[in-house]
N, C-alpha and C positions, 0 to 999 in steps of 0.2 A: 420599482414596481414589477417590471417584467422578469428580473432575476428571482423575485420572490415567487412568481407563478411557476418559473421553471424548477426551483427548489421543491415546491409544493409537488410537482409532477413526479420528480424523482423519489420523494418519500411515499408517494401512494404507489409508483411502480415497484419499489424495493419491498413494501408491505405485501403487495401481491406475489412477489418473487418468493418471499418467505413462506407465504401460505402455501405455493406451489411446492416448495422445497419440503415442507411439513408433510404434504400428501406423498410426494414421489421419492423423498429421500435421495437425491441425486448425488453423483460424483462431478465435482467442479475442479478445474485446473486453471491456475493463475500465475502471474509472474509480478514481483515487486522490486523496488529498487531502493537501497538504503543509500542515501546520498550523505557522506560524512564530510564534515569539515571542522578541523581543530577539535576532534573528539566529541564533537554533537552530531546528531543524526536528525535529518529532515522527517518530520511527521506532518501528516496531513490529516484535516477533519472534513469528512464527506458530510454533504447536506442531510443525507438519508440515514446515517448511522451514528449511535452514540460513542463508539471507540474510536479512537485515534489509529492510524494505520501508517503504511508507507505508501508513496505514490506507486500505483500498479493496477492491475486488474485483469480480466480474462483474456486467455490466448485464443487468438482467432484461428478458424480452421486453416490448416497447412502453414502456420505461422510458427516459426521459431521461437522458443521461450525468451532468449536474450532479445531477439528482434521486438518482442511483444513487450517487453520491459522498457526497452528504450522508447517505444511508441507512446506508451502509458505516461512515461516521465515527462515526454514532450508535450502530450495532451492535458496532463493534470496540472504539472507546475511550469511549463514553458522551459525546461531544460533540455537542450538538444545535445545528445551525444551519439556518437557511433555505437553499436551495439558491441563491437569487440572490445570497447573499453570497460564493460561491465564484467566484474569478476563474480563468478557463482560462490555463494557463501552458505547457502541454506536450501534443504528439500525436507518437506515435512506434510504430513496430513493430519488435520484435526477435524472433529466434527464441530461445525460452526454454522448456525442459523439453519439447523436441519439438514446438512448436507456434508458428504465427505469432501472436504475442500484441501486440495493438494496445492501447495504453493512453492516456488522457487523464489530465493531472495538472491538478488544481485547486489553487489557493492560499487559504489563510486566514491572514490576519495578526491576531494577537490582542495586544491591549495588555495584558490580566492573563493570567497562566498559567493555562490551563483545568485542571479537575479532571479527570484522566484515570483511567478504570476499566477495567481488562482482566478477561475472564472467566476467565482462567487454564485455558481449553480450547482455544478456537482460538488466541486471543493470549495470551502468556504473559508478554510484557514490553512496556513503552512508555516511551520516554525521550526527551527533547530533547536534540539534539546539535549541535555546530557542524559545518556542512557539510563543511570539510575534515577533520574527524576522521570523519565518515561515510563519505567516500570512501576513507579508508584501511581500512574495514572490509569485510566480505563483505556486499554489497548487490545486488539484483536490477539487472539490466541498464538498464531505463528510469530508475531512481532515480539510477544513475550518470551517464547522460546529461543528465539534469534537472540535477542538481546542478552537474555540470561546467560546464554551459552558464550557468547562473545565477551561478556564481563568476566566469566569464569576462566575463560583462556587467558584474559589480560592479567588475571591474578595468579595465575600458575608460575 
């Protein structure tokens, strides 16, 4: 019951942010992590958004992008890694939810499938999917571009 209340708060807060972004049209910056295991990528479903995405979020003031990516990975799915293990793979800007959203995606290759823990509040689901299956689902624009480019490189 308590988690359902927290999810409702996230949805209302995100709706409010989208309204603010519609009015202000801001520029936002974030960092995501593509966790790969045997050709599959870890995608998460946030309680407040329809699209699937990668674990990640906003960069705090004076925080390094790679450090932010590692922090968000730990906070959202319980995977704890040193920032230096994350390899930069993507930088791009898309208009998304009425804002200029600039994201960096870092990759993490895992030999063993990591134990993933979601809080069932902000993140309600996490699963490893093949990239082509992910592209057939509702995903955020940065993830679509990143996966499409990665698949194209693999077929070259």
